[in-house]
C-alpha positions in Angstrom: 157.5 -49.5 43.3 155.4 -50.3 40.2 152.2 -49.4 42.2 153.7 -46.2 43.4 154.8 -45.3 39.8 151.3 -45.9 38.5 149.8 -43.6 41.2 152.2 -40.8 40.1 151.4 -41.5 36.5 147.6 -41.3 37.3 148.1 -38.0 39.2 150.1 -36.5 36.3 147.4 -37.5 33.8 144.6 -36.0 35.9 146.6 -32.7 36.2 147.0 -32.6 32.5 143.2 -33.2 32.0 142.4 -30.4 34.5 144.8 -28.0 32.9 143.3 -28.7 29.5 139.8 -28.2 30.8 140.8 -24.9 32.6 142.5 -23.5 29.4 139.6 -24.6 27.3 137.1 -22.9 29.7 139.1 -19.7 29.5 139.3 -19.9 25.8 135.5 -20.4 25.6 134.4 -17.9 28.2 136.9 -15.1 27.4 135.0 -13.8 24.4 132.0 -13.3 26.7 133.9 -11.1 29.2 132.8 -7.7 28.0 135.3 -4.8 28.1 132.8 -2.0 28.5 133.2 -1.4 32.2 135.2 1.7 33.0 136.7 2.5 36.4 138.0 6.0 37.1 139.0 7.9 40.2 137.1 11.2 40.3 138.4 12.4 43.6 141.5 11.5 45.7 142.5 13.2 48.9 144.4 12.2 52.0 142.3 9.4 53.4 139.5 9.0 50.8 139.0 8.3 47.1 135.7 8.5 45.2 135.6 5.9 42.3 133.2 6.0 39.4 132.1 2.9 37.5 130.5 3.3 34.2 129.1 0.7 31.8 128.2 1.4 28.1 125.1 -0.8 28.1 123.2 -1.4 31.4 122.7 -5.0 32.4 119.6 -5.9 34.3 120.1 -7.4 37.8 123.9 -7.0 37.5 126.1 -6.8 40.6 129.6 -5.2 40.7 132.5 -6.1 42.9 135.3 -3.6 43.7 138.8 -4.7 44.7 141.4 -2.7 46.4 144.8 -4.3 45.9 144.0 -8.0 46.5 140.8 -7.6 48.6 137.2 -7.2 47.7 136.1 -4.0 49.5 132.6 -3.5 48.2 129.8 -5.4 46.4 126.4 -4.0 45.4 123.7 -4.0 42.7 124.7 -2.0 39.6 121.8 0.3 38.8 121.8 2.5 35.7 125.0 3.3 33.8 127.1 5.0 36.5 127.7 4.3 40.2 130.0 6.0 42.6 131.7 4.5 45.6 133.6 6.4 48.3 136.5 4.4 49.8 137.1 6.1 53.2 139.6 3.6 54.7 142.8 4.9 53.1 146.1 6.2 54.6 148.0 9.3 53.6 150.7 9.2 50.9 150.0 5.6 49.9 149.4 3.9 46.5 146.4 1.6 45.9 145.3 -0.4 42.9 141.6 -0.9 42.1 139.8 -3.1 39.7 136.0 -3.8 39.2 134.1 -6.7 37.8 130.4 -6.9 36.8 128.5 -10.1 37.4 125.2 -11.6 36.5 123.9 -14.8 38.0 127.3 -15.2 39.7 129.1 -15.2 36.4 131.5 -12.5 35.3 130.3 -10.5 32.3 132.7 -7.5 32.4 135.9 -6.5 33.9 137.5 -3.0 34.1 141.1 -2.3 33.6 143.0 -1.8 36.8 143.8 1.7 38.0 146.3 3.0 40.5 145.9 6.1 42.8 148.2 7.8 45.3 146.7 9.5 48.2 147.8 13.0 49.2 150.0 13.6 52.2 148.9 15.8 55.1 150.2 19.3 55.4 151.8 20.9 58.4 149.9 22.8 61.0 153.1 24.7 61.8 152.4 28.4 61.0 154.1 31.4 62.5 151.7 34.3 63.0 152.0 38.1 63.0 149.2 40.5 63.9 148.8 44.0 62.3 146.3 46.6 63.5 145.0 49.7 61.6 143.1 52.8 62.6 141.2 53.3 65.7 142.3 56.8 66.6 139.8 58.8 64.5 136.9 56.3 64.1 136.0 52.7 64.1 138.0 50.7 61.5 137.5 47.3 60.0 139.0 45.1 57.2 136.4 43.0 55.4 138.3 41.0 52.7 141.7 40.1 51.3 143.3 38.8 48.1 146.8 37.3 47.9 148.5 37.6 44.5 151.9 36.5 45.8 153.7 36.6 49.1 154.9 40.1 48.1 151.7 41.4 46.7 148.6 41.3 48.9 145.5 43.6 49.0 143.1 43.9 52.0 140.1 46.2 51.9 137.6 47.8 54.3 137.3 51.2 56.1 140.3 52.6 58.0 140.4 56.0 59.8 144.0 56.7 60.4 144.7 60.2 58.8 145.5 62.9 61.4 145.4 65.6 58.7 142.0 64.5 57.4 140.5 62.3 60.2 137.0 62.3 58.5 138.4 60.8 55.3 139.0 57.0 55.4 141.4 54.8 53.7 139.7 51.8 52.1 142.6 49.5 51.3 146.0 48.4 52.5 148.7 46.8 50.3 151.6 44.5 51.3 154.8 44.6 49.3 156.7 41.9 51.2 158.1 44.3 53.7 155.2 46.5 55.0 151.6 47.4 54.7 150.8 50.7 53.0 147.4 52.5 53.5 145.6 53.3 50.2 142.6 55.2 49.0 140.7 53.8 46.0 138.2 56.2 44.7 134.6 55.3 43.6 131.9 57.4 42.1 128.5 57.3 43.7 126.4 55.3 41.2 124.7 55.8 38.9 125.4 59.5 38.3 128.0 60.5 40.9 130.6 63.1 39.9 132.8 63.3 43.0 135.1 60.3 43.5 135.3 59.2 47.1 137.2 56.5 48.9 134.0 54.7 50.0 134.4 51.6 52.2 135.2 48.5 50.1 133.4 45.2 50.9 135.2 42.7 48.7 138.3 42.2 46.6 139.2 39.4 44.2 142.4 39.0 42.2 143.1 37.0 39.0 146.5 38.5 38.2 148.6 41.3 39.5 147.2 43.5 36.7 143.6 42.3 37.0 142.2 43.0 40.5 138.5 43.7 41.3 137.3 45.9 44.2 133.6 46.1 45.1 131.6 48.5 47.3 127.9 48.8 47.7 126.9 49.2 44.1 129.9 49.5 41.9 133.3 48.1 41.0 136.8 49.4 40.5 139.2 47.3 38.4 143.0 47.6 38.6 144.6 46.9 35.2 148.2 47.2 36.3 148.5 50.9 35.7 145.3 52.6 36.7 142.0 52.1 38.5 139.0 51.8 36.2 135.5 52.5 37.6 132.5 50.5 36.5 129.0 51.6 37.4 127.2 49.8 34.6 125.7 47.0 36.7 124.1 49.4 39.2 120.6 49.1 37.8 120.8 45.3 38.0 121.5 45.2 41.8 119.0 44.3 44.5 121.4 45.4 47.1 125.1 45.8 48.1 127.8 43.5 46.8 129.3 41.3 49.5 131.5 38.8 47.6 133.2 38.3 44.3 134.4 35.0 42.6 135.2 34.0 39.1 137.5 32.1 36.7 138.6 35.2 35.0 137.3 38.7 34.1 135.5 37.0 31.3 133.5 34.8 33.8 133.0 36.8 37.0 130.2 36.6 39.6 129.2 38.9 42.4 126.7 38.3 45.1 125.2 40.3 47.9 122.2 41.7 49.8 118.5 41.0 48.9 119.4 38.0 46.8 121.8 39.8 44.4 123.6 37.7 41.8 125.2 39.3 38.8 127.5 37.8 36.1 130.1 39.5 33.9 131.4 38.1 30.6 134.0 40.9 30.0 131.4 42.8 27.9 128.2 43.2 29.8 126.7 42.4 33.3 123.8 40.1 33.5 121.4 39.8 36.5 120.6 36.2 37.7 117.4 35.4 39.5 118.4 33.9 42.8 114.9 33.0 44.1 115.5 34.8 47.4 115.6 38.3 48.9 117.9 37.2 51.7 121.6 37.7 52.1 123.9 35.8 49.8 127.1 35.9 51.9 129.6 34.0 49.8 130.3 32.4 46.4 132.8 29.8 45.3 133.0 27.5 42.3 135.0 25.3 40.0 135.7 25.6 36.3 136.8 22.1 35.2 136.2 20.7 31.7 136.3 17.2 33.1 133.5 17.8 35.5 130.3 19.9 35.5 131.5 23.5 36.2 129.4 25.3 38.8 129.3 27.7 41.7 127.6 27.5 45.1 126.1 30.2 47.3 125.0 29.9 50.9 122.0 32.1 51.7 121.0 33.2 55.3 120.7 36.2 57.6 123.3 35.8 60.2 121.2 37.7 62.8 117.7 36.3 62.2 115.9 33.0 61.8 115.0 33.7 58.2 115.1 31.3 55.3 118.3 29.6 54.5 119.2 27.9 51.3 122.1 26.6 49.3 121.9 27.4 45.6 123.9 26.2 42.6 124.7 28.3 39.5 125.6 26.1 36.4 127.5 27.0 33.3 124.4 28.3 31.6 123.8 30.8 34.5 120.7 28.8 35.6 120.1 28.9 39.4 118.7 25.9 41.3 118.3 25.1 45.0 120.0 22.0 46.4 119.4 20.1 49.6 120.8 21.5 52.8 122.6 19.5 55.5 120.3 18.2 58.3 120.5 21.1 60.8 119.7 18.9 63.9 119.9 19.5 66.8 119.4 23.2 65.8 116.7 24.5 63.6 119.0 26.9 61.8 122.7 26.9 61.0 122.9 30.3 59.4 125.0 29.0 56.5 127.5 31.7 55.6 130.5 30.4 53.6 131.5 27.7 51.2 134.7 26.3 49.6 135.7 23.3 47.6 138.2 21.9 45.1 135.7 19.6 43.4 132.1 18.5 43.8 133.0 15.4 45.9 134.2 17.2 49.0 132.5 20.5 49.8 133.2 22.5 53.0 130.1 24.5 54.2 130.1 26.7 57.3 127.9 28.8 59.5 127.0 27.6 63.0 129.3 24.6 62.7 131.0 23.1 59.7 129.7 20.4 57.3 131.6 18.4 54.7 129.6 16.7 52.0 128.7 16.3 48.4 125.9 17.8 46.3 122.7 15.8 46.7 124.4 13.4 49.0 125.2 13.0 52.7 126.7 15.9 54.7 128.8 15.1 57.8 129.2 17.6 60.6 132.6 18.1 62.1 131.6 17.6 65.8 134.5 19.4 67.4 133.5 22.6 65.5 129.8 22.7 66.4 130.1 25.8 68.6 131.9 28.0 66.1 130.3 30.6 63.8 132.4 30.5 60.6 132.5 33.7 58.4 134.9 32.3 55.8 136.4 29.0 54.6 139.2 29.0 52.0 141.9 26.6 51.0 144.5 25.6 48.4 143.5 21.9 48.4 141.6 19.5 50.6 144.7 19.0 52.8 145.2 22.7 53.4 141.9 24.4 54.4 141.4 27.4 56.8 138.3 28.7 58.5 137.8 31.8 60.7 135.0 32.8 63.0 133.3 35.5 65.1 135.5 35.0 68.1 139.0 35.5 66.7 139.6 31.8 66.1 141.7 30.5 63.1 141.3 26.8 62.3 143.4 24.6 59.9 142.5 21.3 58.3 145.5 19.3 57.1 143.5 16.5 55.4 143.1 14.4 58.6 142.8 16.7 61.6 141.5 20.2 62.6 143.8 22.4 64.6 142.9 25.7 66.4 145.8 28.1 66.6 146.5 29.6 70.1 146.2 33.2 69.0 144.6 35.3 71.7 142.5 38.2 70.4 139.0 39.5 70.8 138.3 40.2 67.2 135.6 39.3 64.7 137.4 37.7 61.7 135.6 38.3 58.4 137.6 36.8 55.7 140.8 35.1 54.6 142.8 34.0 51.6 145.4 31.2 51.2 148.3 30.6 48.8 150.2 27.5 49.6 152.4 28.4 52.6 150.9 31.8 53.4 147.4 32.7 54.8 146.1 36.2 55.5 143.0 36.9 57.7 141.1 40.1 58.1 138.7 41.4 60.7 138.2 44.0 63.4 137.5 44.6 67.1 135.4 47.5 68.5 137.7 50.1 66.9 140.6 48.7 65.0 141.0 46.8 61.7 143.0 43.6 61.9 145.3 41.6 59.6 146.7 38.3 60.8 149.4 36.9 58.5 150.5 33.3 58.9 153.5 31.6 57.2 154.2 27.9 57.3 157.7 26.8 58.3 159.1 25.1 55.2 162.1 22.8 55.6 
């Protein structure tokens, strides 16, 4: 019994010594654990998160380790002051905790504070669709673009011959009031010195508010201010060719792009011409205005019907235009890049012949199941609610995890679309009629 007691006594003594040494080690080493390592989540979607690690003072030959919950998920050399890591092994609607450590010669030199993120949930593919046709009796009609202000205030634009009294005079817009579509004529002057207002075909429409809507035809704009249509021809001398698409943050920061490399910018006072570096078609423009990120816009450049040059250009906040790397087009030599949409710089949807998802100056991944589509427009409300339309009447939806093609049978070329939460409106035409396809998501 005495021997057994002495063994226990010795064990307790050794544990006390080890505890003292451990506490002493922590007390000595803790001042050397720097607190200048910052971990932030710069992008979170349904199954992915992009994390950014930043250190105030770079450490030569340092290595970082990143933990998700209780597991180390990544370890690599820390080069420079900032590194990004994309975690692509997440599940929808789940919460995760991350923490990073910085090591040199296997010793920890810095530790970030832990952060928590919650991934987005998927959205439903369940939309009910209704098809509307316009014109066709007095001439070939088409609808080229659409803007949703609300579910009871939608504008679509194009060229519609549907007037039996004046069959030669087209309508160039239709308006949805929540109950029905009404044909409209919006009058333009022929720039620069036209005196006879005419309802010329409209190529593009973009709405900021119900009283701030922009309509563009070949070389001029009409702006709806809530009570009247105001014609603007002042940019006409700046254009290389017709306007095809409008995008902006507001009427104080508005862009328009088009034929022959046309890019113009409006600051609510004057129009400015931007040099695009191309004389090809600029078919689309989309951007982000975010004080927490670098605000910018992207434009895909290509001729849909020829093997001419194709580019992807970036417009920064200073209106400077630069070319950025394209996705690898293999196995085709051209992808006729035609449309772009994104919520932030970390997940960009780029379409033409096929569809790519990627990041500026980083890897682009092709969606294999969509390789045989030609996409004319991609738009969404977030990365879990993205729509795309193509040349063959097909409407595709991405819910954050999967792509779904709606079984809508029509032989129509679909030009454009707009999305607002649970409503999507698509425009196009067949050989003689203009089309609007309206989809509404079933909400429980």
